N, C-alpha and C positions, 0 to 999 in steps of 0.2 A: 426624754432622758435628761436633757439639759435642765429642764425645769425641776426635775426631781433632784438633780445634783445641787442646784441652787437652794432648794428647800432644805436639803441635808446640811449644807454649809450654814444656812441661816439658823437652823436648829442647833447646830454645834455651837454657834456663837451665843445663843440664848440660854442653853442649858441642857442637862442630861435628858429630861423627859421629851423635849423636842427632838433630840438626837435619836432616841429610840423610835419615836414616831416616824421620823424621816427615814430611818433604816428600814422599818417595816414597809413604808411606802415604796422605797427603792426595790425591796425584795419582791413586792407584788408586781411592780412594773417589769422587773426582769423575768418573772415567771410568765407574765402575759406575753412578753416579747418572744420567749422561747416555746410557747405553747402552740405555735402554728408554723407552717412552712408552705412554700409554693412549688408545684411541679410544672415545669414548662411543657410546651407542646412537643410531642414526639418522645417524651420521657416517661419513665415509670419509677416508682419509689418503693423501697422496703423500709421497714422499721426494725431497728436493732434495740432490743430491750436488755438492760444491764442484768436483769434477773433471769430471763428465758432465752436470750440470744436472738438470732435472726428469725423474724416471723415469716410465715408462709404466704401471707396475703400481700398482694401488690396494690398500690394506690395510684389512681389515674391523675392526669394533669388537672391543675387547679389548686385551690386552697385546701390544705389538710391540717389536722390537729394531732398533737402528741402530748405526752406527759414530760414536762421539763425535767432535765437531768437524768431521768430514768430511761427515756427513749431518745433516739436520734435518727434522722432520715438517711437513707442510702439511695441515691438517685442514679438511675441507669439511663444512658442515651440509647433508645431503641430504634433510632433511624439507621438506615443502611449507609455505611461509610466506605469510601473507596480505599483500597490498599493495593499498592503496586510492589511486587517482589520480583527479584531477579535470581536465577539459579544457573550455575555453570555445571553442566553434566555431559556425559558421553553418549553418543548414539550407538546403534548396533554395529556400524562399521568403524567404531573407535574414533569418531570425529568429535572434537569438543564443540559443544553448542551452548551458547549463552541465550537463555530464554527469559523474557520478561512477561509476567502474568499480572493481570488486574482483576481484582475480586471486590464485590460489594458484600460486606459482612454486617451482621447485626445479631444481637443475642436473642435467644428464644424467650419470649415473654413469660411462658409458663414455667421456665426453669431458672428464673433469676435467683432464687435463694441458693440453689445448688451451685450456680456460677460464682456467686459471691463467696460461698464457703470454700470452694476448691481453687478458684483462680483469682478472684478479686475483681476490681473495676477495670484493670488493665488486661483483661482476658485476651483481647485480640493480639496484642504484642507478644503475649506469652505462647499462643497456640499457632497462629497462622504461619509464621516463618518456618517452623519445623515441619508442619504437615505439607506445606506447599513444596518445600525441597524434597520431601519424601515422595510425594506423588509425581512430581516432574521427573525425578531420576528414574522411577520405576516405569513410567510411560515412555519416555524418550528412548530408553534402552531397548525398546521393542521395534524401533524404526531406524532405517538408514537415514543419512543426512538429506539425501534427495527426497525421500518420502515425507520428511517433515515439512517440505515446501509444497510438494504436489498434493499431499493429503492433509493439509493444515486443518481443514474443518473437522475431519475425523479425529485427528489428534486432540484438537481443542475440546471436542465433545467427550472423549474418553477422560481427559484430565478433569473436566468439570464433574463428570459422574463420580469419579473416585474422590475428588476433593470434597464434594458435598457429603458423601458418606463419612469421610474421616472427620469433617467439621461437626457433623451431627453427634458424633461420640462425645464432643465437648460442649454440646448444647448451643452451638453457633449455627446460624442460618446464613447461607450464601445465596443471594439473589441473582448474581451473574458472575461468570468466570470466563475470561477471554484472554487469548494470547495476543500481546501487543507487538512484540519484537522477537525476531529470531536472528541471531548473529552467529556466524561461523568463524573459525580461525582464519587469519590472513592467508595462510598457505592453501587452505581448502578453497577459499574464494578465488585465488589466482588460478588454481587448477580448474575450477569450474569455468572461469573466464577463458582460459586457453582452450578448453574443450569446445566451448561455444564458437570461438573463432575458427577452430579447425573444422567444425561442422559447417559453418558458413562458407569456408573456402572449398570444402568438398562439394557443397551444393552448387557453388559457382562453377567449379570445374565440370560437374555433371551437366550443368546448363550449357556450357560452352561445347561439350561433346555432342549434346543433342542438337545444338545450333549448327555445328559443322556437318552432322549427318543430314540435317534438313537442307543445308546448302548443297551438299553432294547430290541428294535426290533431285533438287531443283535443277542443277546443272545437267544431270543425266536426262531428265525429262525434256529440258530445253534442247539438248543435243539430238535426242530422238525426234523431237518435233521438227528441228531443222533438217534432219536426214529425211524424214517423211515428206517434208515440203519440197526438198530438192528432188526427191524421186518423183513426186507428182508433177513438178514443173518439167522434169526431163521427159516423162511420159507424154505430157501435153505437147511439148515441142516436137517430139518424134511423131506423134499422131496428127498434129495440126501445126504446120510451120507458121501460120498466121498468128499464133500465140505471141511470137516475138514482136510482131508489129503492134499487137494490142498492148503489150507492156511498154513499148516505145511511146505510144500515144498517152498512156497513163502517166508516165514519167514526165513527158512534155507538158501535160496538163498541170501537174503539180508544180513544175518549175514556173510556168506562166502565171499560175495563181499566186505564188510567192512573190514574183516580181511585180505583179499588179498591186499587191498590198504594200509594197515597199515605197518609202518616200523618195528614194533615189531612182532616177530614170536611167535605164541602161538599154543599149541597142546591141543585140546579139545576132549573129548569123544563124541561119537555119541549121547549119551543122552543129554549132554550139548548143542550140536549143533542142537538138535531137529531132528536128522536123524534116530531115531529108527522107521523107517517107515515099516520095514518088519514085526516086531512083531505086530504093530498096524494094518497093512493091513491084516495079517493072522487072527487077532481077528475079524476084520470087516467082513472078508470072512466067518469065522465060524458062526458069528451071522447071516449073511444073509442066509447061508445054513440052519441053524436051523429054521429060520423063514419060509423058503420055505417048509421044511418038515412038520412043524406044519400046514401050510396052506393046504398041500396035504392031510394029515390025516383027517382034517376036511371035 
């Protein structure tokens, strides 16, 4: 183009014939420059004809040709693009919920002429906000606030199904629809938090009650065991007085073992060590002999 302009200027300086030739050459250069266009990867193109309007054929990526001034290209980006939208709506139990939704949208390649005629190139900004608000309000109104959290997957699936159907009416394809955030009012969040704290306190109180019951059972069982043990010891003593001597020997053995392991050396009398067994045994023998004699006299 710069060369052509220089030629035109030179021709203008030399005379009219050269000016006409330079003008013709410039016109030819402009026509050649306007006779082709390039479609990038992931895009499709339509041709708008000044005489017949928008054509029905789509042109793929690469180099394409057209008639200068009569036709012009209309290029669509057919790649899926993310759109994040937020809607404030009410739940079934009249709680205000703020939901954020993310969708991947792209135009239907077979319907590009209809999209351009009815919506234009900015079709997503014109359609998605309205249908997203409509679908979110209709779906969220069917669930309680707690169900939106507990049944989030079901709610997301229902929103996606309805949103895909509504977008198809406008020749828009949705590859993915997902709920990104669910926020409730501060009052509801405080109420939920208070409820959780109360439930935890109730669980702790229930645990303390069960623990006290188990301690009570343990004490009763221990007392019953001590009672049974005392009864058995009493029966053993009444049936065999030598049981006391056996217990004395066991206690003395335990005391002696403990003193032997101790680093301190102590000297104890036999009475302190519970080893006055001879006197006790002689008394026990005399009592048994007297009992035998009294029994024979009778």
